[in-house]
All heavy atoms as TSV, in Angstrom:
chain	resi	resn	atom	element	x	y	z
A	1	MET	N	N	-11.630	-5.233	-3.584
A	1	MET	CA	C	-11.371	-3.804	-3.505
A	1	MET	C	C	-11.602	-3.130	-4.847
A	1	MET	O	O	-12.131	-2.033	-4.890
A	1	MET	CB	C	-9.940	-3.530	-3.058
A	1	MET	CG	C	-9.658	-3.773	-1.595
A	1	MET	SD	S	-7.946	-3.442	-1.137
A	1	MET	CE	C	-7.845	-1.690	-1.310
A	2	ILE	N	N	-11.175	-3.790	-5.910
A	2	ILE	CA	C	-11.293	-3.187	-7.235
A	2	ILE	C	C	-12.759	-2.995	-7.611
A	2	ILE	O	O	-13.132	-1.965	-8.158
A	2	ILE	CB	C	-10.562	-4.053	-8.282
A	2	ILE	CG1	C	-9.055	-4.037	-8.020
A	2	ILE	CG2	C	-10.858	-3.573	-9.696
A	2	ILE	CD1	C	-8.254	-4.998	-8.867
A	3	GLU	N	N	-13.582	-3.962	-7.301
A	3	GLU	CA	C	-14.988	-3.904	-7.688
A	3	GLU	C	C	-15.808	-2.993	-6.787
A	3	GLU	O	O	-16.692	-2.283	-7.249
A	3	GLU	CB	C	-15.581	-5.305	-7.697
A	3	GLU	CG	C	-14.983	-6.196	-8.765
A	3	GLU	CD	C	-15.450	-7.632	-8.674
A	3	GLU	OE1	O	-16.338	-7.929	-7.848
A	3	GLU	OE2	O	-14.919	-8.449	-9.422
A	4	THR	N	N	-15.530	-3.012	-5.474
A	4	THR	CA	C	-16.351	-2.252	-4.529
A	4	THR	C	C	-15.806	-0.870	-4.213
A	4	THR	O	O	-16.511	-0.049	-3.624
A	4	THR	CB	C	-16.491	-3.019	-3.200
A	4	THR	OG1	O	-15.190	-3.169	-2.608
A	4	THR	CG2	C	-17.125	-4.379	-3.415
A	5	LEU	N	N	-14.542	-0.599	-4.584
A	5	LEU	CA	C	-13.871	0.665	-4.247
A	5	LEU	C	C	-13.939	0.943	-2.750
A	5	LEU	O	O	-14.201	2.057	-2.304
A	5	LEU	CB	C	-14.448	1.836	-5.047
A	5	LEU	CG	C	-14.370	1.714	-6.566
A	5	LEU	CD1	C	-14.980	2.938	-7.228
A	5	LEU	CD2	C	-12.948	1.503	-7.040
A	6	SER	N	N	-13.679	-0.112	-1.967
A	6	SER	CA	C	-13.655	0.022	-0.512
A	6	SER	C	C	-12.681	-1.000	0.062
A	6	SER	O	O	-12.299	-1.955	-0.595
A	6	SER	CB	C	-15.044	-0.185	0.084
A	6	SER	OG	O	-15.469	-1.507	-0.112
A	7	GLY	N	N	-12.288	-0.760	1.302
A	7	GLY	CA	C	-11.420	-1.696	1.997
A	7	GLY	C	C	-9.974	-1.246	2.035
A	7	GLY	O	O	-9.636	-0.125	1.627
A	8	GLU	N	N	-9.129	-2.122	2.550
A	8	GLU	CA	C	-7.701	-1.835	2.622
A	8	GLU	C	C	-6.909	-3.132	2.539
A	8	GLU	O	O	-7.413	-4.207	2.845
A	8	GLU	CB	C	-7.345	-1.056	3.884
A	8	GLU	CG	C	-7.488	-1.795	5.180
A	8	GLU	CD	C	-7.090	-0.924	6.368
A	8	GLU	OE1	O	-7.667	0.162	6.518
A	8	GLU	OE2	O	-6.212	-1.356	7.134
A	9	LEU	N	N	-5.667	-2.976	2.105
A	9	LEU	CA	C	-4.754	-4.094	1.966
A	9	LEU	C	C	-3.406	-3.639	2.493
A	9	LEU	O	O	-2.935	-2.550	2.149
A	9	LEU	CB	C	-4.616	-4.488	0.486
A	9	LEU	CG	C	-3.488	-5.456	0.139
A	9	LEU	CD1	C	-3.806	-6.846	0.665
A	9	LEU	CD2	C	-3.281	-5.496	-1.361
A	10	GLU	N	N	-2.795	-4.444	3.359
A	10	GLU	CA	C	-1.485	-4.105	3.907
A	10	GLU	C	C	-0.521	-5.263	3.661
A	10	GLU	O	O	-0.851	-6.420	3.888
A	10	GLU	CB	C	-1.569	-3.816	5.407
A	10	GLU	CG	C	-0.260	-3.365	5.988
A	10	GLU	CD	C	-0.376	-2.848	7.412
A	10	GLU	OE1	O	-1.497	-2.762	7.930
A	10	GLU	OE2	O	0.671	-2.532	7.996
A	11	ILE	N	N	0.657	-4.917	3.187
A	11	ILE	CA	C	1.730	-5.882	2.985
A	11	ILE	C	C	2.841	-5.503	3.951
A	11	ILE	O	O	3.333	-4.369	3.916
A	11	ILE	CB	C	2.242	-5.857	1.534
A	11	ILE	CG1	C	1.093	-6.172	0.570
A	11	ILE	CG2	C	3.393	-6.844	1.368
A	11	ILE	CD1	C	1.438	-5.965	-0.888
A	12	GLU	N	N	3.200	-6.431	4.838
A	12	GLU	CA	C	4.207	-6.160	5.859
A	12	GLU	C	C	5.477	-6.934	5.574
A	12	GLU	O	O	5.435	-8.035	5.036
A	12	GLU	CB	C	3.677	-6.564	7.236
A	12	GLU	CG	C	2.464	-5.790	7.674
A	12	GLU	CD	C	1.931	-6.273	9.011
A	12	GLU	OE1	O	2.239	-7.413	9.432
A	12	GLU	OE2	O	1.191	-5.512	9.641
A	13	ASP	N	N	6.594	-6.360	5.981
A	13	ASP	CA	C	7.886	-7.033	5.924
A	13	ASP	C	C	8.041	-7.819	7.220
A	13	ASP	O	O	7.957	-7.256	8.311
A	13	ASP	CB	C	9.000	-5.999	5.778
A	13	ASP	CG	C	10.390	-6.616	5.723
A	13	ASP	OD1	O	10.506	-7.852	5.747
A	13	ASP	OD2	O	11.358	-5.856	5.661
A	14	GLY	N	N	8.257	-9.104	7.108
A	14	GLY	CA	C	8.348	-9.952	8.289
A	14	GLY	C	C	9.600	-9.744	9.121
A	14	GLY	O	O	9.686	-10.215	10.251
A	15	GLU	N	N	10.590	-9.053	8.590
A	15	GLU	CA	C	11.855	-8.875	9.303
A	15	GLU	C	C	12.052	-7.475	9.870
A	15	GLU	O	O	13.040	-7.212	10.542
A	15	GLU	CB	C	13.013	-9.221	8.366
A	15	GLU	CG	C	12.981	-10.672	7.930
A	15	GLU	CD	C	14.103	-11.027	6.982
A	15	GLU	OE1	O	14.999	-10.188	6.772
A	15	GLU	OE2	O	14.083	-12.145	6.457
A	16	SER	N	N	11.137	-6.564	9.587
A	16	SER	CA	C	11.236	-5.202	10.123
A	16	SER	C	C	9.824	-4.642	10.254
A	16	SER	O	O	8.850	-5.358	10.052
A	16	SER	CB	C	12.088	-4.314	9.204
A	16	SER	OG	O	11.377	-4.001	8.021
A	17	ASP	N	N	9.725	-3.364	10.548
A	17	ASP	CA	C	8.398	-2.762	10.618
A	17	ASP	C	C	8.062	-1.989	9.339
A	17	ASP	O	O	7.204	-1.119	9.339
A	17	ASP	CB	C	8.242	-1.899	11.870
A	17	ASP	CG	C	9.293	-0.819	12.006
A	17	ASP	OD1	O	10.236	-0.790	11.192
A	17	ASP	OD2	O	9.178	0.009	12.927
A	18	ALA	N	N	8.717	-2.337	8.236
A	18	ALA	CA	C	8.390	-1.751	6.943
A	18	ALA	C	C	7.062	-2.325	6.442
A	18	ALA	O	O	6.715	-3.467	6.730
A	18	ALA	CB	C	9.500	-2.038	5.940
A	19	TYR	N	N	6.313	-1.522	5.702
A	19	TYR	CA	C	5.016	-1.952	5.189
A	19	TYR	C	C	4.574	-1.041	4.048
A	19	TYR	O	O	5.116	0.049	3.853
A	19	TYR	CB	C	3.949	-1.942	6.293
A	19	TYR	CG	C	3.607	-0.547	6.767
A	19	TYR	CD1	C	2.521	0.138	6.223
A	19	TYR	CD2	C	4.367	0.093	7.743
A	19	TYR	CE1	C	2.218	1.429	6.644
A	19	TYR	CE2	C	4.070	1.368	8.166
A	19	TYR	CZ	C	2.990	2.039	7.612
A	19	TYR	OH	O	2.690	3.308	8.022
A	20	ILE	N	N	3.575	-1.495	3.323
A	20	ILE	CA	C	2.872	-0.670	2.351
A	20	ILE	C	C	1.393	-0.981	2.507
A	20	ILE	O	O	1.004	-2.129	2.707
A	20	ILE	CB	C	3.370	-0.897	0.907
A	20	ILE	CG1	C	2.718	0.098	-0.043
A	20	ILE	CG2	C	3.142	-2.323	0.466
A	20	ILE	CD1	C	3.383	0.171	-1.401
A	21	LYS	N	N	0.581	0.046	2.464
A	21	LYS	CA	C	-0.854	-0.115	2.685
A	21	LYS	C	C	-1.616	0.637	1.595
A	21	LYS	O	O	-1.253	1.745	1.228
A	21	LYS	CB	C	-1.235	0.451	4.055
A	21	LYS	CG	C	-2.695	0.233	4.432
A	21	LYS	CD	C	-3.064	0.898	5.740
A	21	LYS	CE	C	-2.611	0.077	6.910
A	21	LYS	NZ	N	-3.169	0.582	8.182
A	22	PHE	N	N	-2.647	-0.001	1.092
A	22	PHE	CA	C	-3.545	0.584	0.100
A	22	PHE	C	C	-4.895	0.745	0.779
A	22	PHE	O	O	-5.453	-0.236	1.265
A	22	PHE	CB	C	-3.666	-0.331	-1.114
A	22	PHE	CG	C	-2.330	-0.663	-1.739
A	22	PHE	CD1	C	-1.596	-1.765	-1.314
A	22	PHE	CD2	C	-1.820	0.139	-2.739
A	22	PHE	CE1	C	-0.376	-2.071	-1.882
A	22	PHE	CE2	C	-0.587	-0.157	-3.310
A	22	PHE	CZ	C	0.133	-1.262	-2.880
A	23	VAL	N	N	-5.425	1.972	0.817
A	23	VAL	CA	C	-6.621	2.248	1.616
A	23	VAL	C	C	-7.612	3.092	0.830
A	23	VAL	O	O	-7.247	4.123	0.262
A	23	VAL	CB	C	-6.246	3.028	2.903
A	23	VAL	CG1	C	-7.474	3.328	3.722
A	23	VAL	CG2	C	-5.233	2.296	3.717
A	24	PHE	N	N	-8.864	2.657	0.829
A	24	PHE	CA	C	-9.953	3.494	0.338
A	24	PHE	C	C	-10.551	4.209	1.541
A	24	PHE	O	O	-11.111	3.586	2.432
A	24	PHE	CB	C	-11.047	2.655	-0.334
A	24	PHE	CG	C	-10.758	2.329	-1.764
A	24	PHE	CD1	C	-10.241	1.100	-2.111
A	24	PHE	CD2	C	-11.010	3.260	-2.750
A	24	PHE	CE1	C	-9.971	0.789	-3.425
A	24	PHE	CE2	C	-10.743	2.966	-4.081
A	24	PHE	CZ	C	-10.225	1.729	-4.417
A	25	GLU	N	N	-10.408	5.536	1.571
A	25	GLU	CA	C	-11.053	6.328	2.623
A	25	GLU	C	C	-12.553	6.354	2.356
A	25	GLU	O	O	-13.367	6.291	3.265
A	25	GLU	CB	C	-10.467	7.742	2.603
A	25	GLU	CG	C	-10.914	8.612	3.740
A	25	GLU	CD	C	-10.189	9.934	3.711
A	25	GLU	OE1	O	-10.692	10.858	3.030
A	25	GLU	OE2	O	-9.131	10.039	4.348
A	26	ASN	N	N	-12.906	6.494	1.104
A	26	ASN	CA	C	-14.268	6.373	0.598
A	26	ASN	C	C	-14.135	6.040	-0.888
A	26	ASN	O	O	-13.020	5.829	-1.367
A	26	ASN	CB	C	-15.096	7.647	0.849
A	26	ASN	CG	C	-14.401	8.885	0.328
A	26	ASN	OD1	O	-13.928	8.915	-0.807
A	26	ASN	ND2	N	-14.312	9.916	1.155
A	27	THR	N	N	-15.216	5.980	-1.628
A	27	THR	CA	C	-15.124	5.568	-3.034
A	27	THR	C	C	-14.368	6.556	-3.905
A	27	THR	O	O	-13.980	6.227	-5.015
A	27	THR	CB	C	-16.522	5.337	-3.640
A	27	THR	OG1	O	-17.287	6.534	-3.501
A	27	THR	CG2	C	-17.220	4.171	-2.975
A	28	ARG	N	N	-14.135	7.762	-3.437
A	28	ARG	CA	C	-13.443	8.771	-4.235
A	28	ARG	C	C	-12.007	9.022	-3.800
A	28	ARG	O	O	-11.241	9.635	-4.524
A	28	ARG	CB	C	-14.222	10.086	-4.186
A	28	ARG	CG	C	-15.657	9.922	-4.638
A	28	ARG	CD	C	-16.370	11.218	-4.687
A	28	ARG	NE	N	-16.316	11.671	-6.073
A	28	ARG	CZ	C	-16.555	12.894	-6.457
A	28	ARG	NH1	N	-16.853	13.819	-5.587
A	28	ARG	NH2	N	-16.497	13.210	-7.728
A	29	ASN	N	N	-11.627	8.602	-2.617
A	29	ASN	CA	C	-10.290	8.876	-2.090
A	29	ASN	C	C	-9.545	7.576	-1.789
A	29	ASN	O	O	-9.905	6.845	-0.878
A	29	ASN	CB	C	-10.374	9.726	-0.826
A	29	ASN	CG	C	-10.907	11.106	-1.111
A	29	ASN	OD1	O	-10.394	11.810	-1.972
A	29	ASN	ND2	N	-11.956	11.498	-0.407
A	30	PHE	N	N	-8.503	7.336	-2.571
A	30	PHE	CA	C	-7.679	6.128	-2.455
A	30	PHE	C	C	-6.252	6.560	-2.144
A	30	PHE	O	O	-5.704	7.447	-2.808
A	30	PHE	CB	C	-7.738	5.344	-3.768
A	30	PHE	CG	C	-6.873	4.126	-3.787
A	30	PHE	CD1	C	-7.131	3.056	-2.958
A	30	PHE	CD2	C	-5.797	4.045	-4.649
A	30	PHE	CE1	C	-6.339	1.922	-2.984
A	30	PHE	CE2	C	-4.994	2.917	-4.690
A	30	PHE	CZ	C	-5.271	1.858	-3.852
A	31	TYR	N	N	-5.647	5.958	-1.120
A	31	TYR	CA	C	-4.312	6.347	-0.681
A	31	TYR	C	C	-3.372	5.144	-0.652
A	31	TYR	O	O	-3.797	4.020	-0.392
A	31	TYR	CB	C	-4.354	6.952	0.721
A	31	TYR	CG	C	-5.089	8.260	0.775
A	31	TYR	CD1	C	-6.426	8.314	1.114
A	31	TYR	CD2	C	-4.436	9.454	0.475
A	31	TYR	CE1	C	-7.107	9.519	1.158
A	31	TYR	CE2	C	-5.111	10.663	0.513
A	31	TYR	CZ	C	-6.449	10.683	0.859
A	31	TYR	OH	O	-7.119	11.886	0.884
A	32	VAL	N	N	-2.114	5.431	-0.911
A	32	VAL	CA	C	-1.042	4.467	-0.738
A	32	VAL	C	C	-0.124	5.063	0.321
A	32	VAL	O	O	0.299	6.221	0.206
A	32	VAL	CB	C	-0.257	4.238	-2.049
A	32	VAL	CG1	C	0.886	3.266	-1.824
A	32	VAL	CG2	C	-1.182	3.754	-3.157
A	33	LEU	N	N	0.149	4.308	1.385
A	33	LEU	CA	C	1.025	4.802	2.431
A	33	LEU	C	C	1.907	3.679	2.918
A	33	LEU	O	O	1.635	2.508	2.683
A	33	LEU	CB	C	0.222	5.393	3.596
A	33	LEU	CG	C	-0.805	4.498	4.261
A	33	LEU	CD1	C	-0.712	4.653	5.755
A	33	LEU	CD2	C	-2.173	4.903	3.786
A	34	GLY	N	N	2.982	4.046	3.564
A	34	GLY	CA	C	3.867	3.008	4.059
A	34	GLY	C	C	5.161	3.534	4.622
A	34	GLY	O	O	5.340	4.728	4.822
A	35	GLN	N	N	6.039	2.596	4.846
A	35	GLN	CA	C	7.354	2.891	5.411
A	35	GLN	C	C	8.369	1.954	4.778
A	35	GLN	O	O	8.142	0.748	4.712
A	35	GLN	CB	C	7.328	2.677	6.921
A	35	GLN	CG	C	8.653	2.877	7.603
A	35	GLN	CD	C	8.534	2.718	9.101
A	35	GLN	OE1	O	7.749	3.393	9.732
A	35	GLN	NE2	N	9.300	1.803	9.657
A	36	ILE	N	N	9.449	2.521	4.293
A	36	ILE	CA	C	10.556	1.747	3.735
A	36	ILE	C	C	11.704	1.855	4.716
A	36	ILE	O	O	12.082	2.951	5.124
A	36	ILE	CB	C	10.980	2.288	2.359
A	36	ILE	CG1	C	9.818	2.177	1.370
A	36	ILE	CG2	C	12.204	1.546	1.840
A	36	ILE	CD1	C	10.062	2.868	0.055
A	37	GLY	N	N	12.260	0.735	5.115
A	37	GLY	CA	C	13.291	0.721	6.147
A	37	GLY	C	C	12.639	0.691	7.511
A	37	GLY	O	O	11.537	1.198	7.712
A	38	GLY	N	N	13.290	0.076	8.444
A	38	GLY	CA	C	12.745	-0.031	9.795
A	38	GLY	C	C	12.953	1.245	10.594
A	38	GLY	O	O	13.904	1.988	10.374
A	39	SER	N	N	12.080	1.504	11.532
A	39	SER	CA	C	12.190	2.712	12.357
A	39	SER	C	C	13.418	2.670	13.259
A	39	SER	O	O	13.861	3.694	13.750
A	39	SER	CB	C	10.923	2.893	13.197
A	39	SER	OG	O	10.709	1.762	14.018
A	40	HIS	N	N	13.996	1.492	13.467
A	40	HIS	CA	C	15.187	1.350	14.297
A	40	HIS	C	C	16.478	1.564	13.495
A	40	HIS	O	O	17.559	1.607	14.064
A	40	HIS	CB	C	15.215	-0.041	14.931
A	40	HIS	CG	C	15.292	-1.144	13.926
A	40	HIS	ND1	N	14.176	-1.564	13.227
A	40	HIS	CD2	C	16.334	-1.883	13.478
A	40	HIS	CE1	C	14.548	-2.535	12.393
A	40	HIS	NE2	N	15.845	-2.749	12.527
A	41	GLU	N	N	16.362	1.708	12.174
A	41	GLU	CA	C	17.532	1.877	11.326
A	41	GLU	C	C	17.912	3.346	11.209
A	41	GLU	O	O	17.145	4.237	11.581
A	41	GLU	CB	C	17.253	1.287	9.945
A	41	GLU	CG	C	16.999	-0.222	9.992
A	41	GLU	CD	C	16.661	-0.802	8.641
A	41	GLU	OE1	O	16.981	-0.180	7.618
A	41	GLU	OE2	O	16.070	-1.886	8.618
A	42	ASN	N	N	19.091	3.615	10.671
A	42	ASN	CA	C	19.555	4.991	10.504
A	42	ASN	C	C	18.727	5.763	9.489
A	42	ASN	O	O	18.523	6.967	9.629
A	42	ASN	CB	C	21.021	5.020	10.082
A	42	ASN	CG	C	21.949	4.578	11.186
A	42	ASN	OD1	O	21.602	4.662	12.354
A	42	ASN	ND2	N	23.115	4.082	10.820
A	43	ASN	N	N	18.295	5.091	8.449
A	43	ASN	CA	C	17.529	5.745	7.388
A	43	ASN	C	C	16.215	5.022	7.174
A	43	ASN	O	O	16.163	3.803	7.114
A	43	ASN	CB	C	18.324	5.729	6.073
A	43	ASN	CG	C	19.618	6.479	6.194
A	43	ASN	OD1	O	19.632	7.639	6.543
A	43	ASN	ND2	N	20.717	5.799	5.916
A	44	MET	N	N	15.159	5.799	7.037
A	44	MET	CA	C	13.861	5.240	6.705
A	44	MET	C	C	13.052	6.318	6.005
A	44	MET	O	O	13.368	7.502	6.091
A	44	MET	CB	C	13.119	4.738	7.932
A	44	MET	CG	C	12.576	5.789	8.829
A	44	MET	SD	S	11.434	5.054	9.990
A	44	MET	CE	C	10.780	6.520	10.724
A	45	LEU	N	N	12.044	5.895	5.300
A	45	LEU	CA	C	11.183	6.818	4.578
A	45	LEU	C	C	9.740	6.440	4.856
A	45	LEU	O	O	9.338	5.291	4.640
A	45	LEU	CB	C	11.457	6.732	3.070
A	45	LEU	CG	C	10.492	7.491	2.169
A	45	LEU	CD1	C	10.676	8.993	2.341
A	45	LEU	CD2	C	10.694	7.090	0.722
A	46	LYS	N	N	8.978	7.398	5.351
A	46	LYS	CA	C	7.531	7.215	5.493
A	46	LYS	C	C	6.886	8.033	4.387
A	46	LYS	O	O	7.342	9.128	4.064
A	46	LYS	CB	C	7.042	7.708	6.849
A	46	LYS	CG	C	7.406	6.785	7.981
A	46	LYS	CD	C	6.709	7.188	9.261
A	46	LYS	CE	C	6.973	6.153	10.319
A	46	LYS	NZ	N	6.144	6.376	11.498
A	47	PHE	N	N	5.815	7.498	3.813
A	47	PHE	CA	C	5.171	8.192	2.707
A	47	PHE	C	C	3.668	7.970	2.728
A	47	PHE	O	O	3.167	7.008	3.321
A	47	PHE	CB	C	5.747	7.718	1.371
A	47	PHE	CG	C	5.570	6.246	1.122
A	47	PHE	CD1	C	4.448	5.769	0.466
A	47	PHE	CD2	C	6.517	5.336	1.552
A	47	PHE	CE1	C	4.273	4.417	0.241
A	47	PHE	CE2	C	6.360	3.978	1.322
A	47	PHE	CZ	C	5.235	3.516	0.674
A	48	LYS	N	N	2.962	8.887	2.091
A	48	LYS	CA	C	1.520	8.779	1.882
A	48	LYS	C	C	1.197	9.632	0.666
A	48	LYS	O	O	1.641	10.775	0.573
A	48	LYS	CB	C	0.736	9.283	3.088
A	48	LYS	CG	C	-0.779	9.221	2.888
A	48	LYS	CD	C	-1.534	9.722	4.111
A	48	LYS	CE	C	-3.026	9.636	3.909
A	48	LYS	NZ	N	-3.766	10.155	5.076
A	49	PHE	N	N	0.470	9.047	-0.276
A	49	PHE	CA	C	0.042	9.835	-1.415
A	49	PHE	C	C	-1.317	9.360	-1.898
A	49	PHE	O	O	-1.701	8.211	-1.705
A	49	PHE	CB	C	1.068	9.809	-2.557
A	49	PHE	CG	C	1.372	8.447	-3.124
A	49	PHE	CD1	C	0.640	7.938	-4.191
A	49	PHE	CD2	C	2.408	7.683	-2.614
A	49	PHE	CE1	C	0.930	6.694	-4.721
A	49	PHE	CE2	C	2.710	6.444	-3.147
A	49	PHE	CZ	C	1.966	5.946	-4.200
A	50	LYS	N	N	-2.030	10.291	-2.482
A	50	LYS	CA	C	-3.332	9.986	-3.057
A	50	LYS	C	C	-3.091	9.404	-4.441
A	50	LYS	O	O	-2.272	9.914	-5.200
A	50	LYS	CB	C	-4.180	11.252	-3.146
A	50	LYS	CG	C	-5.613	10.997	-3.495
A	50	LYS	CD	C	-6.423	12.274	-3.353
A	50	LYS	CE	C	-7.886	11.977	-3.616
A	50	LYS	NZ	N	-8.695	13.178	-3.452
A	51	ALA	N	N	-3.780	8.321	-4.753
A	51	ALA	CA	C	-3.565	7.634	-6.019
A	51	ALA	C	C	-4.909	7.365	-6.695
A	51	ALA	O	O	-5.975	7.580	-6.119
A	51	ALA	CB	C	-2.833	6.319	-5.776
A	52	ASP	N	N	-4.810	6.869	-7.892
A	52	ASP	CA	C	-5.970	6.430	-8.645
A	52	ASP	C	C	-6.133	4.928	-8.411
A	52	ASP	O	O	-5.140	4.214	-8.322
A	52	ASP	CB	C	-5.728	6.724	-10.131
A	52	ASP	CG	C	-6.933	6.421	-10.979
A	52	ASP	OD1	O	-7.091	5.234	-11.332
A	52	ASP	OD2	O	-7.710	7.339	-11.264
A	53	GLN	N	N	-7.348	4.455	-8.323
A	53	GLN	CA	C	-7.577	3.042	-8.022
A	53	GLN	C	C	-7.032	2.107	-9.098
A	53	GLN	O	O	-6.897	0.909	-8.867
A	53	GLN	CB	C	-9.058	2.754	-7.762
A	53	GLN	CG	C	-9.948	2.840	-8.977
A	53	GLN	CD	C	-10.529	4.223	-9.182
A	53	GLN	OE1	O	-10.045	5.196	-8.631
A	53	GLN	NE2	N	-11.570	4.316	-9.980
A	54	THR	N	N	-6.659	2.634	-10.259
A	54	THR	CA	C	-6.114	1.765	-11.308
A	54	THR	C	C	-4.776	1.158	-10.886
A	54	THR	O	O	-4.351	0.164	-11.474
A	54	THR	CB	C	-5.948	2.526	-12.635
A	54	THR	OG1	O	-5.122	3.660	-12.431
A	54	THR	CG2	C	-7.292	2.947	-13.181
A	55	VAL	N	N	-4.116	1.704	-9.864
A	55	VAL	CA	C	-2.883	1.107	-9.354
A	55	VAL	C	C	-3.144	-0.313	-8.846
A	55	VAL	O	O	-2.256	-1.159	-8.871
A	55	VAL	CB	C	-2.251	2.008	-8.269
A	55	VAL	CG1	C	-2.967	1.869	-6.942
A	55	VAL	CG2	C	-0.790	1.696	-8.065
A	56	LEU	N	N	-4.365	-0.590	-8.438
A	56	LEU	CA	C	-4.704	-1.930	-7.947
A	56	LEU	C	C	-4.622	-2.987	-9.046
A	56	LEU	O	O	-4.297	-4.140	-8.774
A	56	LEU	CB	C	-6.103	-1.932	-7.333
A	56	LEU	CG	C	-6.253	-1.173	-6.023
A	56	LEU	CD1	C	-7.717	-1.088	-5.622
A	56	LEU	CD2	C	-5.429	-1.816	-4.940
A	57	TYR	N	N	-4.902	-2.598	-10.283
A	57	TYR	CA	C	-4.805	-3.563	-11.383
A	57	TYR	C	C	-3.362	-4.020	-11.565
A	57	TYR	O	O	-3.096	-5.202	-11.753
A	57	TYR	CB	C	-5.345	-2.967	-12.683
A	57	TYR	CG	C	-6.839	-2.753	-12.661
A	57	TYR	CD1	C	-7.377	-1.488	-12.524
A	57	TYR	CD2	C	-7.709	-3.835	-12.756
A	57	TYR	CE1	C	-8.754	-1.289	-12.487
A	57	TYR	CE2	C	-9.084	-3.648	-12.722
A	57	TYR	CZ	C	-9.592	-2.368	-12.587
A	57	TYR	OH	O	-10.952	-2.187	-12.548
A	58	GLY	N	N	-2.413	-3.092	-11.507
A	58	GLY	CA	C	-0.998	-3.450	-11.605
A	58	GLY	C	C	-0.551	-4.303	-10.435
A	58	GLY	O	O	0.195	-5.262	-10.605
A	59	LEU	N	N	-1.012	-3.961	-9.233
A	59	LEU	CA	C	-0.671	-4.758	-8.048
A	59	LEU	C	C	-1.209	-6.172	-8.182
A	59	LEU	O	O	-0.496	-7.144	-7.952
A	59	LEU	CB	C	-1.234	-4.087	-6.798
A	59	LEU	CG	C	-1.031	-4.837	-5.492
A	59	LEU	CD1	C	0.448	-4.914	-5.144
A	59	LEU	CD2	C	-1.807	-4.174	-4.369
A	60	LYS	N	N	-2.461	-6.290	-8.586
A	60	LYS	CA	C	-3.068	-7.613	-8.749
A	60	LYS	C	C	-2.309	-8.437	-9.787
A	60	LYS	O	O	-2.003	-9.608	-9.562
A	60	LYS	CB	C	-4.524	-7.450	-9.173
A	60	LYS	CG	C	-5.251	-8.751	-9.402
A	60	LYS	CD	C	-6.679	-8.497	-9.854
A	60	LYS	CE	C	-7.382	-9.772	-10.213
A	60	LYS	NZ	N	-8.731	-9.528	-10.727
A	61	GLU	N	N	-1.980	-7.823	-10.896
A	61	GLU	CA	C	-1.251	-8.523	-11.958
A	61	GLU	C	C	0.108	-8.995	-11.485
A	61	GLU	O	O	0.513	-10.128	-11.734
A	61	GLU	CB	C	-1.122	-7.612	-13.174
A	61	GLU	CG	C	-0.506	-8.275	-14.371
A	61	GLU	CD	C	-0.496	-7.341	-15.566
A	61	GLU	OE1	O	-1.563	-6.827	-15.920
A	61	GLU	OE2	O	0.600	-7.123	-16.114
A	62	ASN	N	N	0.832	-8.148	-10.777
A	62	ASN	CA	C	2.158	-8.511	-10.293
A	62	ASN	C	C	2.107	-9.555	-9.189
A	62	ASN	O	O	2.980	-10.415	-9.117
A	62	ASN	CB	C	2.922	-7.273	-9.825
A	62	ASN	CG	C	3.450	-6.476	-10.984
A	62	ASN	OD1	O	4.184	-7.003	-11.816
A	62	ASN	ND2	N	3.058	-5.221	-11.076
A	63	LEU	N	N	1.133	-9.507	-8.322
A	63	LEU	CA	C	1.014	-10.514	-7.274
A	63	LEU	C	C	0.649	-11.876	-7.849
A	63	LEU	O	O	1.102	-12.910	-7.337
A	63	LEU	CB	C	-0.023	-10.088	-6.224
A	63	LEU	CG	C	0.402	-8.951	-5.309
A	63	LEU	CD1	C	-0.772	-8.564	-4.400
A	63	LEU	CD2	C	1.614	-9.315	-4.482
A	64	LEU	N	N	-0.133	-11.908	-8.898
A	64	LEU	CA	C	-0.507	-13.178	-9.514
A	64	LEU	C	C	0.663	-13.827	-10.226
A	64	LEU	O	O	0.676	-15.044	-10.399
A	64	LEU	CB	C	-1.674	-12.975	-10.494
A	64	LEU	CG	C	-3.022	-12.648	-9.840
A	64	LEU	CD1	C	-4.066	-12.363	-10.929
A	64	LEU	CD2	C	-3.487	-13.775	-8.946
A	65	ASP	N	N	1.671	-13.044	-10.620
A	65	ASP	CA	C	2.860	-13.582	-11.273
A	65	ASP	C	C	3.720	-14.387	-10.319
A	65	ASP	O	O	4.552	-15.169	-10.737
A	65	ASP	CB	C	3.698	-12.467	-11.898
A	65	ASP	CG	C	3.029	-11.888	-13.142
A	65	ASP	OD1	O	2.129	-12.533	-13.697
A	65	ASP	OD2	O	3.434	-10.783	-13.549
A	66	TYR	N	N	3.564	-14.177	-9.006
A	66	TYR	CA	C	4.409	-14.875	-8.034
A	66	TYR	C	C	3.658	-16.017	-7.489
A	66	TYR	O	O	3.272	-16.616	-6.863
A	66	TYR	CB	C	4.872	-13.918	-6.929
A	66	TYR	CG	C	5.834	-12.913	-7.444
A	66	TYR	CD1	C	5.435	-11.634	-7.763
A	66	TYR	CD2	C	7.172	-13.253	-7.624
A	66	TYR	CE1	C	6.347	-10.707	-8.249
A	66	TYR	CE2	C	8.077	-12.332	-8.117
A	66	TYR	CZ	C	7.653	-11.064	-8.422
A	66	TYR	OH	O	8.543	-10.156	-8.905
């Protein structure tokens, strides 16, 4: 994704329907969207924001640490 500026990556919570997704709409538009908390719970937050692709470098670095 970092090299081609295309594609998507989704990380899901195995115990609920919470998730975070990183999506390239095209080479110029990169979005982060997701849901914190399950839809069956009292409180949840859905979000979507336009980001810079440099967020992928931090994600890659943090995932490699685990």
